[in-house]
N, C-alpha and C positions, 0 to 999 in steps of 0.2 A: 779580642774585644769587639763587640758589635759596632758597626759603623752607624753614624748619624744618618737618619733617613728623612727627617722633617723637623723644622723648628719655627718658632714664631713668638710674637708678643701679643698676648690676649688683653685687650683694653677693657677695663671694667667701668662701671657706671660713674665712679667718683674720680676717674682719670688714672688710676693705678694701672700699670701695664706689667703683666706677669709673663716672664720668659718661660717657655716650655720647649722640650725637645723630645723626639722619639727616635728609637733605634731598634735594631733587630728585625724580626719578621713582621711585616705590616698586618698579617692575619694571625699572628701568634697570640697566645694568652696574655692579656694585659697585666703589666706589673708597674707599680709606681715606686720610685726611690725618693726618699726625703732626707735631705742633707742635714748636717749638724749645725752647731752654732748656739743660738740663732745667729744668722748672719754670715755663715761660711760660704754659701753658694755651692753650686755643683762642681766648680773647678773645670778641669779639662776632660772630664768624661770617664775617669777611672772607675767610677761606680758601675759602669756597664759590665765589668768583669764578674759581677755577682750573678749574672744571668746567662743562660744559653740563648744567644741571639737567634738561633734557628727555631726556637720554640716560644720565645717571648716577644711581645711588643712592649718595649721598655720605655717608660715615660719618666723624665726628670723635670723638676721645676726649680727655678731659682725663687726662693720664697720672697714675699714682698719686701722691698726695701734693700735688697742685696743682689750681688751677682750682676746678671744682665737685666734684671727687672728694674723698672723705673717708676717713680723717682727713687733714687737711693735715699736711705734713711737720713743721711747727713746733708742732703741737698736742700731739705726743707724741714727743719726740726719741729716746726709747727704742726706737721702732719704725723709726728711720732705717735701721738695718742691713738691714731687709726691703725697702728700696727699691733695687733693682738692675736692670740691663738685662734679666737673665733673668726677673725678676719681672714687668717691664713687658711683655715678649714673651708671657709666660703670660697676662697681662691682655688683650692684644690677641687672643689665641686664644680666650679666654673670651667676649669680645664677638663675635667672628666666629661662634662656635657659637651664641651666644644669638640672633643675628640671622639664622641659617640661611643664611649665605653660604659657598659652596664655595671660590671663588677671587676675588681682587680685585686691581685696580690699586692699588699702594701709592705714595703721594707723601709728601714731607716737605721741610721747610725747616730748615737749620742743624742743630742737634742731631737734629732729626727725620730727617735723612738718615742719620746714624749708626744710629739706631734702625731705620729702614727697611731698611738693608743688613744689620744684625744679624738682624732678623726674617726677611728673605728667605733669608739663609744657613742659618738654622735650619729654615725651613719653605718651601723653594723650590716645593713642590707647591701651595702656597696663593697664590702670587704670579703674576699673569699678565704684569705689566710694572711698571716703576719710573720715576717722574719725580721727580728730586731737584734742589733748588735751594739755593745757598749751601752747597756740599757739604763735609761734615766726616767724619772717621772717629774723632775723639776719641782720637787716638794720643798717646803721651807727648810726641812732638815738637810736635804741634799745641798741646797744653796749655802746654808750655814757651814756645812762641812767644807765645801770647796773654797769658800772665801774666808773662813775663820778657823775652824777646828783643825784642818789639815796643816795650819801654821805650826802645830806642834812638831811636825816632821821637818819643816823648813823655817825655823824660828828667825834666822837672820833676815831672810827675804820677806817673811811675813810682817815683821815689825817695820821694815821699810815701806812695804805696801800699805800697811795700816796708817803709818805716819803721813804718807803722801796722799791719803784719801781726803783729808780736810773735812772729816765728818763733824757734824754739829750735834750737840746735845746727845740724845740717845739714838741717833741715826746708826743703822747698820752700815758696814763698810760698803756693801753693794749699793745701798741707797745713796750714799755720798757720791760714789762714782757715777751712778745713773743721773743724779741731779746735775753734776758738772758737765757730763757729756751731752746733756740736753740743754745746756745753758747758752748764753749769748757771747761769752768771752772766748774768742777763737784760740788765743794763746793758752788759756786754762784748759780748753778741750784737748789741745795737743799734748799738754803735760799729762792729763788724765789718761789719754790713749797710751802714751809711752809707759806709764806706771802700771796700767792694767795689763798691757801685753807682756811686760816683764814678769808679772805674777803668773800669767798664763804659761809662759815658757818654763817657769820654775816648777809648777805643780805637775807638769808632764815630764820633767827632766829625768825621772827614774824609769820611764817607759822607753825601752829600746826602739820601739816602732815609731816613736814621735820625738826625735831628737830636737831640742830647742834651737831656735835661731837658724833653721835650715831653709826657710822660705825666703825668697828675694824680698828686699824692701819694697813695700807698697803702702804708703801712708794712707791712701784712700781706702783700701781694703781693710787695713787695721782699724781705721776710724769707724767704718760701717760695722765691723764685727764688734768692737768694744761698745759702741752705742747700742746695738741691738741686744747683745748679751746682757748688759746691765739693765736695760729697759725691761726685759723679760724676767730676769732673775729678781729684780727689786719688787716685781709684782707677782711673785709666785707663779710665773708662767701664765698669768691670766686664767687660772684654772678653777676659780671659785671655791677655794678651800685649800688648806695646807697639805692634805692627802687626797686630793680630788681624783686622781687617776686610780689609786688603790680602791677608793670607795665605789668606783664605777665598773669594776672588773666583772661584775655579774652580767653585764651587757655583752661580754665577749665569751660567755661560758661555752658556747658551741662552735666558736670560730677557731680553727686550728692555728697554732703558732709555735715559733721556735725563738727562744731567748738565748742569746750567745753573749758571754761576758768573760773578760779576762780576770783571773784570780789576782793579778798584780795591778789591777786598775786602782791606783791610789786616788785619782781624781773623782772616781765614782765607784765606791766599794760594791762588791757583788751582792750585798744584802738586798739591794733594790730588786735585782733580777730574781733572787730567791723568793722574796715576798710576793712578787707578781705571780710567779709560778705556783705558789701555794694557793693563790686565789683564782687560778685559771686552769680548770681541769683539762682543757684541750691543748695545753701547752707542753712543750718539751724544753727542759733547761740543759744548756750545754756550757760548762765552765771550762775555759781554756787555761790550763794551769800555768803556762810559761809566758803569757802575754798580759798586757795592760789594756789601755784604752784603744785597742786596735792592733793590727799586725797581720802577717801572712796567714797564720792558722785561723784566726777569726774570719778573715776574708774567705778562706777555703771552706770553713763551716757554713758561711752564708751561701756560697755557691752550691754546696751539697744540699742545703735546705731548699733552695729554689729549684734545684734539679728534682728533688723528691716530690715537691708539689706539682711540678710539671708532669712527672711520671704517673702520679696517682689521680690526676685530673681535678683535684680540689681547687685549683686556681682557674678552672674553666669558667668562662662567662656564663651567666644564667641564660 
């Protein structure tokens, strides 16, 4: 795995500070990694394994409100409305300019694939190629699936999750949790975090690569994650339409990409990756039969894809 070479906090006009780090070859082909969640953060740097550090200048960002970026989403809930996909795209562009990068290979996992696609659709001239794993578009249908429909597979846990949501009237479950996690009652927020994270553990419980309950307890991390996930999901990813990513795929028509998805991904079925591939002539679809929302073979396929782009030069800066 490539060693960290540089890191910092980029202060933006409204006081947000975005954590960024680079690793690999300082003169290598630029590559950006976008983490999942929203709200998961970069973690301890395992994402660097997806790249050849001798050939890539690897950039990672803790998206606004989470990880080592400041302020955390939970530290000032009045600022939560400022945390949107458009704001994060602007943050990415600020980091790109700060690092003096013209174009980069953009990669992402899970929510990071939604963000990568939204970024590429807004700034196609800055993206040389895309490598996306555990593919999502954060559409209304996908959010409904993961918070409601998939309850048919886990009925006992889902009924407890729904009952604990305290939804009002015709609120969706995700809207009820988002309302409570952005509220002023600290004890109610703690209960909402606990119940949301229990459901997160359940819907990945069939995925051997993501065993539930294996992370050490970290109440702050869980609160940030639950707050940001529900904030984004309740607002359709702030993407201006229930199928916004699919509708914008013509903007990526000539950008090469690889879509990697586990057949057994029950949290996000493979239909999304397949739909994107059909709308994206320059893409290649790779279905990993034995894995779900991640795993060693998916990681290996990501590394193979980034190696190929390094070999053929299509991730070369302009």
